[in-house]
C-alpha positions as CSV (number, residue, x, y, z in Angstrom):
1,M,109.4,85.4,101.3
2,W,108.8,85.5,97.6
3,D,106.0,87.5,95.9
4,P,105.1,85.6,92.7
5,Q,103.1,88.5,91.3
6,K,105.9,91.0,91.8
7,Y,108.4,88.6,90.3
8,L,106.2,87.8,87.3
9,S,105.5,91.5,86.6
10,F,108.7,91.5,84.5
11,S,108.3,88.0,83.2
12,D,109.1,88.9,79.6
13,Q,112.5,90.3,80.5
14,R,113.2,87.7,83.3
15,D,112.4,84.7,81.1
16,R,114.5,85.7,78.1
17,P,117.8,84.3,79.5
18,A,116.2,80.9,80.1
19,H,115.3,80.7,76.4
20,D,118.9,81.6,75.4
21,L,120.2,79.1,77.9
22,L,118.0,76.2,76.7
23,A,119.0,76.9,73.1
24,R,122.5,75.7,73.9
25,V,121.3,72.4,75.4
26,G,121.8,69.7,72.8
27,A,119.7,66.9,74.2
28,T,117.4,65.4,71.5
29,G,115.7,63.1,73.9
30,A,115.4,62.8,77.7
31,R,114.0,60.5,80.3
32,R,113.8,63.0,83.2
33,V,114.0,66.7,82.9
34,V,114.3,68.9,86.1
35,D,113.3,72.5,86.6
36,L,115.5,73.1,89.6
37,G,114.1,76.2,91.4
38,C,111.1,76.4,89.2
39,G,109.7,79.6,90.8
40,A,106.1,80.2,89.7
41,G,106.4,77.5,87.0
42,S,106.4,80.0,84.1
43,L,109.3,78.2,82.3
44,T,108.4,74.6,83.1
45,S,106.3,74.4,80.0
46,L,109.4,75.0,77.9
47,L,110.8,71.7,79.2
48,T,107.5,69.9,78.7
49,D,107.2,71.2,75.1
50,R,110.7,70.3,74.1
51,W,110.9,66.9,75.7
52,P,107.2,65.7,75.7
53,E,108.1,62.1,76.5
54,A,110.2,63.0,79.6
55,V,109.1,63.0,83.2
56,V,109.3,66.7,84.2
57,E,110.3,67.3,87.8
58,A,109.8,70.8,89.3
59,T,111.0,72.0,92.7
60,D,111.4,75.3,94.6
61,A,112.2,76.3,98.1
62,S,109.5,78.9,98.4
63,P,106.0,77.7,99.4
64,E,104.5,80.8,97.7
65,M,106.3,80.0,94.4
66,V,105.3,76.3,94.6
67,A,101.7,77.3,95.2
68,A,101.8,79.7,92.2
69,A,103.3,76.9,90.0
70,Q,100.7,74.4,91.1
71,A,98.0,76.9,90.3
72,R,99.4,76.9,86.7
73,G,99.1,73.2,86.6
74,V,102.8,72.4,87.3
75,A,103.3,69.4,89.6
76,A,105.8,71.3,91.7
77,R,107.1,70.3,95.1
78,Q,108.8,72.3,97.9
79,E,112.4,71.4,98.3
80,D,115.5,73.4,99.1
81,V,118.0,73.3,96.3
82,R,120.7,72.2,98.7
83,D,118.7,69.0,99.5
84,W,118.1,68.0,95.8
85,K,119.7,64.9,94.5
86,P,119.5,63.8,90.8
87,L,117.7,60.5,90.2
88,P,119.6,58.0,88.0
89,D,117.5,58.8,84.9
90,T,118.0,62.6,85.1
91,D,119.1,63.7,81.6
92,V,118.5,67.4,81.6
93,V,118.6,70.0,84.5
94,L,117.6,73.6,84.1
95,C,118.5,75.9,87.0
96,N,117.4,79.4,86.1
97,A,118.4,82.4,88.3
98,V,118.7,80.3,91.5
99,L,122.3,79.5,92.4
100,Q,123.2,83.1,93.2
101,W,121.2,82.8,96.4
102,V,123.3,79.8,97.5
103,P,126.9,80.8,98.5
104,E,128.1,77.2,98.4
105,H,126.6,76.4,95.0
106,L,129.9,75.5,93.5
107,E,130.2,72.7,96.0
108,L,126.7,71.5,95.0
109,L,127.6,71.6,91.3
110,Q,130.7,69.5,92.0
111,R,128.5,67.0,93.8
112,W,125.7,66.9,91.3
113,L,127.6,66.6,88.1
114,P,129.3,63.2,88.9
115,Q,125.9,61.9,89.9
116,L,124.3,62.5,86.5
117,P,124.3,59.8,83.9
118,A,126.6,59.9,80.9
119,G,125.3,62.2,78.3
120,A,123.3,64.4,80.7
121,W,123.1,68.2,80.5
122,F,123.1,70.7,83.4
123,A,122.3,74.3,82.4
124,F,122.1,77.3,84.6
125,Q,122.3,81.0,84.5
126,V,122.9,83.6,87.3
127,P,123.1,87.4,87.4
128,G,126.5,89.0,87.2
129,N,125.4,92.4,88.3
130,F,126.6,92.7,91.9
131,E,128.6,95.8,91.0
132,S,125.8,97.4,89.0
133,P,124.5,100.8,90.1
134,S,121.3,99.3,91.6
135,Y,123.3,97.0,93.9
136,V,125.7,99.8,94.8
137,A,122.7,102.1,95.7
138,I,121.2,99.3,97.8
139,R,124.4,98.6,99.7
140,E,125.1,102.3,100.3
141,L,121.6,102.8,101.8
142,V,121.9,99.6,103.9
143,A,125.2,100.8,105.3
144,E,123.7,104.0,106.7
145,S,123.1,104.2,110.4
146,R,119.3,104.3,109.9
147,W,119.3,100.8,108.4
148,R,122.6,99.1,109.3
149,D,121.3,97.4,112.4
150,R,118.0,96.4,110.9
151,V,119.0,94.9,107.5
152,G,122.8,95.1,107.4
153,E,123.3,91.4,107.4
154,V,120.6,90.2,105.1
155,L,121.8,91.2,101.7
156,R,123.2,88.3,99.7
157,S,126.9,88.3,99.1
158,D,128.4,88.0,95.6
159,A,129.0,84.2,95.3
160,V,128.9,84.2,91.5
161,L,132.0,83.1,89.6
162,S,133.2,84.4,86.3
163,P,132.4,82.4,83.2
164,I,136.0,81.1,83.2
165,G,135.7,80.3,86.8
166,Y,132.8,78.0,86.2
167,A,134.4,76.6,83.0
168,N,137.5,75.6,85.0
169,A,135.6,74.1,87.9
170,L,133.3,72.0,85.8
171,A,135.9,71.0,83.2
172,D,137.9,69.6,86.1
173,L,135.0,67.2,86.6
174,G,135.3,65.9,83.0
175,A,132.4,67.8,81.6
176,E,132.3,69.5,78.3
177,V,131.5,73.1,79.2
178,D,130.0,76.0,77.3
179,T,130.0,79.4,79.2
180,W,129.3,82.9,78.2
181,E,127.9,86.2,79.4
182,T,125.4,88.6,78.0
183,T,124.3,92.1,79.1
184,Y,120.6,92.6,78.2
185,V,119.4,96.2,78.0
186,H,115.8,96.1,79.1
187,A,113.5,99.0,78.3
188,L,111.4,99.5,81.5
189,S,108.5,101.8,81.9
190,G,106.8,103.5,84.9
191,A,107.7,106.0,87.5
192,D,110.1,103.8,89.5
193,P,110.7,100.8,87.3
194,V,114.1,99.8,88.6
195,L,112.8,100.0,92.2
196,E,110.0,97.7,91.2
197,W,112.4,95.3,89.4
198,V,114.8,95.0,92.4
199,T,111.8,94.7,94.8
200,G,111.0,91.3,93.2
201,T,114.6,90.0,93.7
202,A,117.4,91.8,95.4
203,L,115.3,93.5,98.0
204,R,113.4,90.4,99.0
205,P,115.5,89.6,102.1
206,I,115.2,93.3,103.2
207,R,111.4,93.3,102.8
208,A,111.2,90.1,104.9
209,S,113.2,91.9,107.7
210,L,111.1,95.1,107.9
211,D,107.5,95.8,108.9
212,D,105.2,97.6,106.5
213,A,106.0,101.1,107.7
214,E,109.8,100.5,107.7
215,W,109.5,99.0,104.2
216,A,107.7,102.0,102.9
217,E,110.4,104.3,104.3
218,F,113.2,102.2,102.9
219,R,111.6,102.2,99.4
220,A,111.1,106.0,99.7
221,E,114.8,106.5,100.4
222,L,116.0,104.1,97.7
223,A,113.7,105.4,94.9
224,P,115.5,108.7,94.1
225,R,118.9,107.0,94.2
226,L,117.8,104.5,91.6
227,V,116.2,107.3,89.5
228,A,119.5,109.1,89.5
229,A,121.4,106.0,88.6
230,Y,119.0,105.1,85.8
231,P,117.5,108.3,84.4
232,R,114.2,108.2,82.6
233,R,114.1,109.3,79.0
234,R,111.6,111.9,77.8
235,D,109.6,109.2,76.1
236,G,109.2,107.5,79.5
237,T,111.7,104.7,78.9
238,T,114.3,103.7,81.5
239,W,117.2,101.6,80.1
240,F,118.2,98.9,82.6
241,P,121.4,97.0,81.7
242,F,121.3,93.5,83.2
243,R,124.3,91.1,82.9
244,R,123.8,87.4,83.0
245,I,126.3,84.5,83.2
246,F,125.4,81.3,81.4
247,V,126.8,77.8,81.9
248,V,126.0,74.5,80.1
249,A,127.8,71.4,81.2
250,H,127.5,68.2,79.2
251,R,128.6,64.9,80.8
252,R,130.6,63.1,78.0
């Protein structure tokens, strides 16, 4: 269950990779542009503004996110990314921070790319932070006896490839591939900013598995571990390094 308000509370930081990703898409015109996994629709306007003549298609698996997107005026529909199929006029696809939740996403990419028309662009970015201190702290807490039986199986596994891994896989399909990685260092504020950040993403499956009292206990146990891993400066700032992996595939 996604919480759009929690996710959007860090929208300035979360949206920045999408801007960097779209800057590498070279399509000057497009018939159909897809926001695949549009979330609350905060980035769909980027596609509408850049390709004003295109039909913009927006989908997301979360009913909460689709409702939030529709409230913003985005004509979003609910659809699992695994069920999506590109229509013949699909010239640009943006898939922002979605595929890390789908272990078999490489198989989906290998299916989608050949179905796109010549000249189409498929751009996506995923987090490359599975070994970061925040994920290590979460996994260590989940492995303890207090939580192992309750939430030990719900954390996502690391299904993300390296930039070269994606480059090899998509180049084998005949695509021209541009891949890179960036570590953003976000300046977060507040008493427990990293806890609030991961609550909107990594902890979502755990939250869905616990009742309110258990969730409060889990957060209370995790909070000091994250503060130790990401100490707050005297000015109140907490530096939060966040690595992202970017891929732009162009069908020649």
